[in-house]
Each structure stands twice: as C-alpha cells, then as structure tokens.
C-alpha positions, 0 to 999 in steps of 0.5 A: 271683309266687306268695305264701303266699295259701291259708295267710293267706287260708284262713279266708275262702275256707273261709267263702265255701265254707259260704256259697256258696249265699248268695252273690253271683254277682261274690264267687263267681267273684273267688274262683275266679278268686283261686283258679285264679290262685294255683295256677297261680303256685305250680305254676309255682313247685314245680319250681324250689322243689323242685329247689333244694338251699336249702331244707330239708325243713321249707321244702318240706313248708311248699309242700306243705301250702300246695298241698294247702290250695290244691287242696282250696279249688280242688276244693271251688269246683268242687264247689260250681259244679257243685252249683249248677248242678245245682241250677237245671238240675234246676228247669228239667227236672224241669218236665212238657213241654207235649204230654206224656202220663202213662204212667197216662193213654197206657196 
C-alpha cells in the first residue's frame, strides 16, 4: 500500500543524496530499494486516485506533488549511482596498458 513516504522522509533522502559518496553501499542500496518501491506503489495507485470523483483538486494536487518529489529522489539517486560508477570505471580505464607505446615513442 502506498504512503506519503516522499513527503514524510524527503529530508532523509535529500541528506542521502548530499552525502552519497561517503555512505556505506548498504545504505545507498536500501535508499534505492525504498525509492523504487515507493514509486511503484504510487503509480499503481494513481489511476484510481485520479479517476475518483471523491477527491477534490487539492488532494489530486497533493498526489502530483508527492509524485514529483518521488521522481526527483529516484532520478537523483540514479544519477549518483551513475556518477559513482563512472568515477570507478575511469580510474581503471585511464591506466596505461602494458605493452602500449606513447605516440611520441612510436612515431
């Protein structure tokens, strides 16, 4: 069942984003798992929410704002993982390989 996790815990997730590079991988992965699960549950609920005539425009707007916060968290977490992956990949791939010559040496 979906909850208002993105609003209730936005500060926590924002702190995770700010300190992403210093956190243990288990914390990062758990934040990702919670964010993905929250977005999945909310998107499953949205069709019912927006087709309901019982909800007024303020309630619908609240759900749209929550969804926007959830997507922001998810996209930023994804970007942090991508950036972290690129950093570690660059360290490995920028080393000069064995047997390779510089252009100056070969020319």
